[in-house]
N, C-alpha and C positions, 0 to 999 in steps of 0.2 A: 106471321108465316102460315098456309097451310097444309096439310099433308092429307091425302086420300086416295084408298085403294079401289073404290070402287067409281070406275070409268062411266058407267053410263049416265052420270050427272053431270058430265063435260056437255055442254051442251052450247051452241050456238058461239054469239061475240063474245070478248071477255067481260063486257060490260051485263052482258046477262048471267054470267054465269056466279054461283054461291060459292067455287071452291075457289078464284081468282083474283087479288087484290082488284079492289073499281079503279076503273079507267081515270084517273086526275092526275094533276100534277102534285108533288110531294112540297110540305112544307119546306122540307129538305133542303138549306144551299149546298152548292157545290162542295164549299169548305168543311159544312158541317157531314156529308158524306164522306170526304178525305179523310176526317176525323174519326170516322167512326170504323171504316176500314184500315187505317191505321191502328187503331185501338185494338181492332180480332189480329193484327199481324203480331202485335206486341204481346197478344195473350196468347196464340198459337206459338210464339219462342220461348216464352218462360214457363207454359204450364207442359206443354209439349204430353198432354194428357189422352192424346187420339193415336194409340200404336197401330199397325196393319194400316194405316192411311199412306200408301206410296206419294212422293211428292209434295209433303204436306210443307217442310221446309223451302221448299220453289215458292210455294204458295204464298208462304209467310213475307217471303223475301219481297215478293210480286206488289202485297198490299199492303207494304208500306209507305206513308206518304212524301217519302224522296224520289222513290220509283215512280209512283203514279202520277206525280210532278211533271219528272222527266217523258212520260208516257205522253200524256196531253199535250205540254209543248212541243212536240214534235207537230202535230199537227195544228193544234188552237194556240200560238205564242201568248195571245190576253185571253188566259181563263174567265177573266170578268165577263164574257161576252157568253157564260154559260148563265151568267145569272141577271144579264141585263144588256140593252142594246151598247154595242162599242162602236166608234168612228172607225170607217176603214180609208176615208179619204175625202174631202172637204164635202160632199152632202151626201155620203154614204153612212151608214151606219149599219153593222151585221149583228144577229142575235142568235145561240145555238140553243134548240130547244131539245125536249127527250122526243123519240121517235114516237113512244108510245108503249105497246109492248110486245116484248120481246120473247119468241119460245126459243130455247134450246132443249135440241135432240144429245145429250151425254152420250159421248163413245163409250164402245165396251172395253174396248183393249184400255186406254189406261183414261177413265173416268173422272179424274179429278182435273184434268184439261179445263173440261166446259166452265168450270169454276173462273176460271182466267176471265174468259169472255162473258160469265155471269159479272164478276168485278168491272169492268170497263162498262159493263150497262149499267149499272146499278150507280156509279158513281157518274156517268151522264144523264142519270133521272128517270130510267127507265122502272116500268114495271116488269117484271119474267115469270115466265113458266120454265120449268127444267124438267124433262122427263129423263126419270134415273133408269138406266139401263137393267134390265132383266138378269145381264151376266154376272153383276156385282150387286154388293152389301150397300144401301142408299146411304153414303155418305155426303151426302149435301144437307140432309137434316139437321144433322148435328153441327154442322160447320155455322149453319144458322143459328143454332141453339147459341152458341158460344159468342155470333153477332148479338144476338139478343140480349146476351146477360154482359155487354162489356160498358154498356154506355145507356141513356134515354134515348139515343139518336140510331143506337146499332140496333135497339129493339126496331122501331118506328123503319130504319131500312131492312130487317128480319121481314115485316110484315109486308114489304112491297114483291115479296117474292114466294110462289107457288110450286111447290115439289109432286110431281105425278107418278104416279106408279100406274102403267097396264102394258101389257102383252104389246109386242111391236106387231102380232097378226092382228091385233082391235083397231080394225080400221075404221068404225064411227069415232073411236077416241082419238085416232091418230088427224084425222079428219076435222073434227071439231077444233083440235088444238090447233092447226095450220091456219083455221079459218079466223081463227080469234085473233092473229099473230101483224101486227103492222113490220117485222122482221122477223126473219127466221133463222137459226144457226144450228147450222149441222156439223156434227162432229161424226166422224167414223169412217169405214169400209165403204168399196164403191156401190155395195150392196145397200145399203145401209142409206147411203147419202142419194142414188138414185129413188130409192121409194120414199124420200121426204122432198124431194122435188118434185114428186109427179102428184105430191098431195094439193088439193082445190086449195091458192089462197086468194086473197083481195087484191085487185089490179093492181094497187099502190104497194105493196107486202116485197119486201127486198129478202132477196135469201142472200145469206155468206154460208158458204163452202167451204169448211176447212177438215179435208178427207183424206183419202189416202196419199202420202207422200212417202219418201223415202229420204236419206241422207248420207253425206260421203265427209271423210277426213281428209285435209291434203296438207302433210307435215312435209319440211327439210329436213333430215335427218341430221345434217350439220350441223341445224338449229333448234332440235328437239332436246331441250333438255328434260333432266328428271321430273323438275315439276311439272312440265307441260304433258309429259309423258302420263304420270300419274291423275294429272286433269281428265284427258283425253278417255281413257279407262273409264273416270268415272261416268262421262257424258256417254257409255257406251254401256255399263252396265247395270245402270240405277233404275232405269225402268224395262231392264232386259231387253233391249231393242224393240220394244214393242209400240214407246211415243216415236211420231214421223220425224222427230229432229234428231234420234238415237243413232251416229253413226255407223253403216253396217259394211260399207266400204272403206278401206284407208288405202290409199294411194300413199307413197312413201320415196321422197328422192333418194336416189342411190342403187345400187347393187347387192345383192347379196355375197360375200366376201369382204365387201368395204368395211374397215373397221366401223366408221361412225353406224352404216347401215344393221350390222349386226348387232351394235350394243343399245340400238331402240328395239330392235326385236328381244333383245333378251329383257332388256325393263318393260316392257309392254307385256312377258308373259310372267313374271313375278309379280307386276303390277295386278293384271288378272287372279293370281292366285291370292295374293291379299285382300282385293277388293270381293273377291267371289265369295269369303268368307265373312267382313265387315257388311256386306248389305246380300240377306239373303234373297234366292232367288223366288218369284211366283211357284205355288206345286204346280209341276206340267202335267197334263193331262198324257192321254196313252198318245196322241198323233206328234205331242212336241215330243215326247221322251225316245218315240222311235227316229221322227228326223233328227238327230244331232248324229246318231250312228251312220245313218245313210246318208248326209251332206257329206261327211269327214271321208266315206269310201268312193262317192263322187271325185272328190278331190285329188285324191289317191290314183284313183283310175285315170283322172285326165295329167296325172304327171304332176301336180303339186305338190308341196309338204306340208306337215300339218306338226304345231305345238298345241300340246294339250295339259290336261290336266288328267288324273290314273283314271277318271270316272268322266260325266259329261257335262262339267260344271259350265267349262267355257274353252275355245278352241281359236286358235290362232293360224287361219288357211293360208298359205304362202302361193302366190298365183301369179300367170304372166297375164291375165286379163281376167274380167270377175265373169265369175260363173252365175250365171243366170237362175238358174235351176236349184242353186242350193239357195234356202229361206232367207240366211242372214239372220236369224232371230235370238232370244236367250241366249245373248253372248258368244256369237259365232262372229269371227270377225275375215272379212276377207282381206289380205294385206297384198298390194300391186306394185312392183317399183316402177320407177319411173325417172327419165334423166330431163325432159323439157317440161313444163304446164301445158302446151300443147296437145301433147298424149294425156292428158289429165282431162282438158276439156272434151276430146275427141269423143270420150266413153261415159259422161255422163248421163245418167237415164234421164227420161222425158218426164217421171213424176217428181224429180228431184225438189226438194225444200231447201235444207243447210248443208252449208261448206265449213265444217269447221275446220278451220286455215291455220297454217302456222308457216311464212315464207318472207324470204326475203321482201325488201319493200319493191323492189322490182319486177318481182317475179308478183306479187300481189296485184300491182295495180295492174297487170296483163291479166293476170288468172280470173280479177274478179269481175272486169268488163267482160270477159270474153265467155264466161261462169254465167254471170246475170243476164246475160243475149240469149245462153242454154236454157235458162229457167231456174237458173238458183237462186232463191229468194233473202237468204242470211250469210255472212261471214263472219259467224262470232268465232272468237279465241277459244282454244284448249279450256275447256271446264265449264264455257258458258251453252255450249250447244243446249240443253234442255231450260235454258232461261226464256220464258214467255215473253216476247215484247208487241210492241206494234210499231210498223205494219207484220202482220205475221201471215204465212202464206202469201206474201205478196199483196196483203189487204190493208188499206187503213182502218183499223177499228173503230176507233173514235168517230172520224168521220161518217161511217156508216151508219152508226149508232144515235147521232144526231139529226135531226133537220134544221136547215139553214135559213134564216130570216133576213131578206134584206130591209131596210127604209132608207126614202131619202129623205134629208133634211133640210128644208125650207131656209137655213137665215144659216148655213156655213157647218162646221164639224161642231154638232152637237153630240152629244154622250149623256147616256144616265149615271156612268160608271166615270168618267173623265179619263175612261182609258183609250188608246187607240189600237188598234187592231190592225193586223199587220198578215196577208194572204199567205198561206203556207201550203195547204191543201184546200181545194178549189169543192166546191160540195159536189156531194156524190148523185148522180141520178139514179132511179128506184133502175134496179135489172130482173125484168120479168123472161 
């Protein structure tokens, strides 16, 4: 693990820089990497000694070996291909190798999100450079220190990652970091994403953009039991709707005045009140504080109704259609009635990511097919909206972070591992 705040020494390709790990394939196997990340998950869940780091339980759950194994299997049915050639038919074998150096630009709104892509990258055997946002304290280095302390494999894994601190306007260092990348992963808002995409990079470098998106929830009031409502509110409040996966609009089947509909609204208000005390909100800046009463006033002036606390901790705005001028952050939920899922599909925003969904099977089938064509990438159940997974934003991360190699075998199905491989996700060509 490396840390340095002196940006001017980061120059040239990664192999020439004293600040980043040497570009070589590690002796750690896929299974050893998996075990080290699982040990870190157990350590985080047991010790819980990093207060003030939002989303740490989500990261710990994600790092568990059982979860990572399922994630890998979605794209690579035979993980043995990460350690040796595996037969795919009578005369072909395939091998998955690391891409090399993966450079991550962390988001300023929810910086912990970048650790999810980092975990997939190190599991695939890549070396990593992480640029920490200047808007937040460095929470990456303490996590790497915890990783280094869990085992010898964890210590070696931590040494494969460099943490960088430099101003976003330091173009010399931004350019140097981009130039060393075999893969660039850009988290953040539109301005940050466009700035990273504009940086020069090697012609073979792949750029994975995990940019500004919004999310919704779609529930049938008659099917929304109390536990589902509680879990949905957790999806909304946990990251103060700053995460792209946090629902900002709730489409609720039914109409005001119907018993099932009104019961859900009452339960939502009660859960917002409880969970806003359970999960304290981040300190608001002046602009955020001002925006809440402004958005409440906009809803009322446009004919909507409000359910709120006595201050500004949470807001439920019942409206006929989504208000695009309302920011929907810091626990401000727009609730829109609907009668048919086609009404919801027509109002899905272009930059949508997640639709937390609880519908009957028939409506779920229709809505998920139509909404996917409108851009929705995920349809989790209530309580699973903020659970990071791959694909994310429609991107198969494992495939994008590995290099696929084929071999023609001269005498039938030869394999160094004895395993057989079935294609699931095709190799991804570089997108420059």
